[in-house]
ZAMAR-467227 format. One record per residue (C-alpha): residue in three letters; x, y, z. Coordinates in steps of 0.5 Angstrom, whole numbers, plus 500, padded with zeros to 3 digits. Layout:
ALAXYZ/...
This chain:
UNK387316757/UNK390310753/UNK397310750/UNK396312743/UNK393318746/UNK398320751/UNK403319745/UNK399324741/UNK399329747/UNK407328747/UNK408328740/UNK404335739/UNK408338745/UNK414335742/UNK413340736/UNK413346740/UNK419344744/UNK422343737/UNK421349735/UNK423352742/UNK430348742/UNK431351735/UNK430358738/UNK434356744/UNK440353739/UNK440360735/UNK440364741/UNK446359744/UNK450360737/UNK450367737/UNK452368745/UNK457362743/UNK460366737/UNK460373741/UNK464370747/UNK469367742/UNK469374738/UNK471378745/UNK479376744/UNK478378737/UNK475385738/UNK480386744/UNK486384739/UNK483389734/UNK482395739/UNK489394741/UNK492394734/UNK488400732/UNK491404738/UNK498401737/UNK497403730/UNK494410732/UNK500411737/UNK505409731/UNK502415727/UNK502420732/UNK509418733/UNK511418726/UNK508426726/UNK512428732/UNK518425729/UNK517429722/UNK515436726/UNK521435730/UNK526434724/UNK522440721/UNK523444727/UNK530443728/UNK532445720/UNK527451721/UNK530453727/UNK537453724/UNK535456718/UNK531462722/UNK538462726/UNK542464719/UNK537469717/UNK537472724/UNK545472724/UNK544476717/UNK540481719/UNK544483726/UNK550483721/UNK547488717/UNK544492722/UNK551492726/UNK554493719/UNK550499717/UNK550502724/UNK558503723/UNK557505716/UNK559513715/UNK554513709/UNK548512714/UNK550517719/UNK546524718/UNK553528718/UNK553526710/UNK546528709/UNK548535706/UNK551532700/UNK547529695/UNK546526691/UNK552521692/UNK549520699/UNK542517697/UNK546513691/UNK551510696/UNK545508701/UNK541505694/UNK547502692/UNK549498699/UNK541496700/UNK541494693/UNK547489694/UNK545487701/UNK538485698/UNK542481692/UNK546477698/UNK539476702/UNK534472699/UNK530471705/UNK528478705/UNK524482699/UNK526489700/UNK530493705/UNK528500707/UNK532505712/UNK527509715/UNK529516718/UNK523519723/UNK527525724/UNK526527717/UNK520523715/UNK523519710/UNK524512707/UNK530510703/UNK530504699/UNK534501693/UNK529504688/UNK529511691/UNK527515696/UNK519516699/UNK516520704/UNK514516710/UNK507518709/UNK506515703/UNK510509704/UNK507507710/UNK500508707/UNK501505700/UNK508501699/UNK508498706/UNK502499710/UNK503499717/UNK503502724/UNK509507725/UNK509506733/UNK516504733/UNK518504740/UNK524509741/UNK528505747/UNK528499743/UNK534495742/UNK532488740/UNK529486733/UNK521487733/UNK516485728/UNK510488725/UNK505485720/UNK504489714/UNK500490707/UNK503491701/UNK501493694/UNK495488691/UNK494487698/UNK499482699/UNK501480707/UNK508481709/UNK512481716/UNK517487717/UNK522485721/UNK524492725/UNK532493727/UNK534500731/UNK540503727/UNK543508732/UNK548513729/UNK551520731/UNK549526728/UNK552533727/UNK551535734/UNK554529737/UNK547526740/UNK545519738/UNK540519733/UNK535513731/UNK534510725/UNK530504722/UNK532498718/UNK526495716/UNK526487712/UNK520485709/UNK519478708/UNK513475703/UNK508471705/UNK510465700/UNK517465702/UNK515464709/UNK510458707/UNK516455703/UNK520455710/UNK515454715/UNK509451711/UNK507443713/UNK508440706/UNK505433708/UNK499436710/UNK498443706/UNK491443706/UNK489441714/UNK495443717/UNK496450721/UNK502454721/UNK503461726/UNK509465727/UNK508469734/UNK512475736/UNK510479743/UNK503475743/UNK501478736/UNK500473730/UNK505476725/UNK504470720/UNK498465720/UNK498459714/UNK491455714/UNK485456718/UNK482451723/UNK477447721/UNK470450722/UNK467446728/UNK473444731/UNK476446737/UNK484447737/UNK485444745/UNK481438743/UNK481436736/UNK488438734/UNK495436736/UNK499442737/UNK507443737/UNK510449739/UNK518451738/UNK522458740/UNK526461735/UNK531466736/UNK529474738/UNK523472742/UNK519469735/UNK515463736/UNK512458731/UNK506454733/UNK504448728/UNK497444729/UNK495438725/UNK487435726/UNK487429729/UNK482426724/UNK488426719/UNK492421724/UNK486416722/UNK486418715/UNK493416714/UNK490409717/UNK485408712/UNK489403708/UNK491399715/UNK484399717/UNK482397711/UNK486391710/UNK485389718/UNK477390717/UNK477385711/UNK481380715/UNK477381721/UNK471380717/UNK473374714/UNK475372720/UNK468373723/UNK465369718/UNK469364718/UNK469363725/UNK461364725/UNK461358720/UNK465353724/UNK462355730/UNK455354727/UNK458347725/UNK461345731/UNK457348737/UNK451343736/UNK454338741/UNK456344745/UNK449346745/UNK446339747/UNK451339753/UNK449346755/UNK442345754/UNK442338758/UNK446342764/UNK440347764/UNK435342763/UNK438338769/UNK439345773/UNK432346772/UNK430339774/UNK435339780/UNK432345783/UNK425342782/UNK427336785/UNK431341791/UNK424344792/UNK420338792/UNK425335798/UNK424341802/UNK417341801/UNK417333803/UNK421335809/UNK416339812/UNK411334810/UNK415330815/UNK416335820/UNK408336820/UNK407328822/UNK413328827/UNK412334831/UNK406339833/UNK405346829/UNK402352832/UNK401358827/UNK406363827/UNK412358829/UNK418356825/UNK415350822/UNK409354820/UNK414359817/UNK418354814/UNK412350810/UNK409357807/UNK416359804/UNK416352801/UNK409352798/UNK405349803/UNK400353804/UNK398351811/UNK395358812/UNK388356808/UNK382355811/UNK381347811/UNK387342812/UNK386334812/UNK390328810/UNK388322805/UNK391316803/UNK390312797/UNK393305796/UNK395303789/UNK394296789/UNK389296784/UNK388299777/UNK381302780/UNK385305785/UNK390308780/UNK384311776/UNK382314783/UNK388317784/UNK388321778/UNK381323779/UNK383325786/UNK388330783/UNK384333778/UNK378334783/UNK383337788/UNK388341783/UNK382343779/UNK382350783/UNK387355785/UNK385355792/UNK386348793/UNK392344792/UNK394337794/UNK401336796/UNK404329795/UNK408325801/UNK412319799/UNK411315805/UNK409308802/UNK411304796/UNK404302795/UNK400307797/UNK399315796/UNK399320802/UNK396327800/UNK396333805/UNK390337802/UNK390345804/UNK384349801/UNK380355802/UNK374352799/UNK367352803/UNK366345807/UNK361343803/UNK365343797/UNK370339800/UNK366334803/UNK362333796/UNK369332793/UNK371327798/UNK364323798/UNK365323790/UNK372320791/UNK369315796/UNK363313792/UNK368310786/UNK368304790/UNK376304792/UNK379303799/UNK381310801/UNK383313808/UNK380320809/UNK382324815/UNK378330819/UNK377337815/UNK381341821/UNK381348821/UNK386348827/UNK393347824/UNK395344831/UNK390338829/UNK393336823/UNK397330826/UNK390328828/UNK387328821/UNK393323819/UNK392318824/UNK384318822/UNK386317815/UNK390311817/UNK385309822/UNK380309816/UNK384306811/UNK386300816/UNK378299818/UNK377297811/UNK382291811/UNK378285809/UNK383280810/UNK383281818/UNK390280819/UNK391286823/UNK398286820/UNK400293816/UNK404290811/UNK405296807/UNK407300813/UNK412295815/UNK415295808/UNK416302808/UNK419302815/UNK424297813/UNK426301806/UNK426307811/UNK431304816/UNK435301810/UNK436308807/UNK437311813/UNK431316812/UNK431318819/UNK425323818/UNK421317814/UNK422312819/UNK420316825/UNK413318822/UNK412311820/UNK414309827/UNK409313830/UNK404310825/UNK406303827/UNK405304834/UNK398307833/UNK396300830/UNK399296836/UNK394300840/UNK389298836/UNK390291833/UNK390284837/UNK395282842/UNK397277837/UNK398282831/UNK401287836/UNK407282838/UNK408281830/UNK409287828/UNK414289834/UNK418283834/UNK419285826/UNK420292828/UNK425290833/UNK429286828/UNK429292823/UNK432296829/UNK437290830/UNK435289837/UNK434282840/UNK427280839/UNK427275846/UNK427282850/UNK420283848/UNK418276852/UNK423277858/UNK422284860/UNK414285858/UNK410285864/UNK405290864/UNK402289857/UNK404291850/UNK399296850/UNK401300856/UNK409299855/UNK408301848/UNK411308848/UNK417305852/UNK418300846/UNK418306841/UNK423310845/UNK428304845/UNK427303838/UNK428310836/UNK434310840/UNK437304837/UNK436307830/UNK439313832/UNK445310835/UNK445306828/UNK445312824/UNK451315828/UNK455308827/UNK453308819/UNK455315819/UNK463314818/UNK462308814/UNK458312809/UNK464317809/UNK469312808/UNK466307803/UNK460304803/UNK456311802/UNK461314798/UNK457316793/UNK453320798/UNK459325798/UNK457326790/UNK451329788/UNK445326784/UNK449330778/UNK455326778/UNK450320777/UNK446323772/UNK453325768/UNK456318768/UNK450315765/UNK450320760/UNK457319759/UNK457311759/UNK450309757/UNK452306750/UNK458302752/UNK458295752/UNK459294759/UNK454299762/UNK450296768/UNK447298774/UNK453293778/UNK458296774/UNK456303776/UNK455301783/UNK463299783/UNK465306780/UNK461309786/UNK463304791/UNK456302794/UNK452296793/UNK447296787/UNK441296792/UNK443302796/UNK444306789/UNK438304786/UNK434307792/UNK438313792/UNK437314784/UNK429312785/UNK429317791/UNK432323787/UNK429322780/UNK422318781/UNK424312777/UNK429307776/UNK436307773/UNK433302767/UNK427307766/UNK432313766/UNK436310761/UNK431308756/UNK428315756/UNK435318754/UNK435312749/UNK428314746/UNK430322746/UNK437320743/UNK432316738/UNK428322736/UNK433326735/UNK437321730/UNK430320727/UNK429328726/UNK436330724/UNK439325720/UNK438319715/UNK441314718/UNK436307718/UNK432304723/UNK437298724/UNK443303725/UNK440307730/UNK438301734/UNK445298733/UNK447305735/UNK443305741/UNK445298744/UNK438294742/UNK439287741/UNK435288734/UNK431293730/UNK425289732/UNK426290740/UNK427298738/UNK421299734/UNK417295739/UNK420300745/UNK419306740/UNK412304739/UNK411303746/UNK413310748/UNK411314743/UNK405310739/UNK408310733/UNK414306729/UNK420310728/UNK419310720/UNK412314722/UNK415319726/UNK421321722/UNK415322716/UNK411326720/UNK417330723/UNK419332716/UNK412333714/UNK411338719/UNK418341717/UNK415342710/
């Protein structure tokens, strides 16, 4: 596939990615604004609760003030009632002894009652009820008891004879007017000297009670009740339909003189209705704040979104990198130690996505020293990854070659056909044995290595690729990789000529910081026979070197290892546009060498630092071309290119088109 086709595919994929970024951006802005709104909502709810409490306290204070006034007023009226009762009790005009002296007797009582009514505006009328004579005397004349209690003041006559204190009844007067009647027992003496019981009846109209006990601030919704001995004598207002008194009303109760009680109830929704002016003003302020905050967040959150998006993408990349490193470690362990079905290594491989439980497993090594071999690598990947039951796992063992572990559930014939097609393409490929037994997986790798060495046409016998990889692993302190390469190199020593074997072992001893002269001083039994002994000495030397380097790495030279790759990437993204940015400057910031930092970065990211910086520059260039009207020369200067010509060439190499053409296509797509 040529560069233009690849650029076209990247462009088509970029369109979909752009739409996805817009959706992610909208989602981020909504979430970002929602987080900002939380404090405002908390403040709003707090103010709402405080205002509600203030309204309740205001009503309580108002009712408390009304209650004190009503208690004082009721106390005054009851004092007058008690005074009249006492006065009449000792007044001879109310004594039955004078009953035989009409009409002056009736006229005296009528005049006295009339005078008392004029001096006592709280009551409507005052009556004297004489149960023994079945008559009622009033300021307006004399009534038969039956007529009076059935027409004038309709009420029950079950007055208790032993009553001493004031009691009350609910009555209905003419025109069905409700009244409250205060009943005061009046005990006098008769001709025989025995006590006689008479009753003073004080009638109080509903209008007068409303005037004194009604809630003027809530005339329609408030409820007032006057109760005596558990009987409701007066009720102003009715509870609204659908409301429960215990849950939906604020209730205030006060005890009055002579056993009377006043209950006043106000609906809770009235409290919130009184808050409407405040809520409207506060709601307008809150709405304006939300709209303004949302607009400002839209304006300022783009940069935050880019940081957020970069962190999310980087987290995904780190997660993928972590999984890749775990899988790579399992592949190294497969080449270092024996594996059996069901053991720890077997389970670890399955957990990290290496399906060693499939039927066939084998290794393939493909050198990348020519364009032909690179084409074969791509063809090989398609062949081995085109089926869901076949997977190729790459292993970065060599810099100049690719190592693959193939795990498949295809038939042996299908796998051999694919393998033969790769072999017939004319490239040097080492292919191991197809093994069903997982314990023979190391043997498959050895056969692949042996098959690749057998194709060496130079005749040198010196494994240059393996030696370069071993040197790099030793320098980086990659123990697993170095150990695997060590095994392979000693397999090579056993197969090549004595001269080549000595050269290989000589270089390995120098890399392990052992004295190569020992090779000639101690060698007596032949190099092949003593190969295992030299292998153990080199392995021990590498292990000691690792232990010696560990404290130094913790203090200085390896200081960057205390930081993870995220720190390095963050530093690059924050400083890559600075004039003094360079790999050398980065190495000094992380207190390590340029080579160590470069190897560390390439091992983690799969590319060099310069390639990574070039990629983020191109990504930034595409954003500027899509979202701004800057000139190409300005973008080139902003991204620290020497000239716009260099920028155009790099951009065209990356995308297959010039910056101007890219911007034009993006705008057409948006339109």
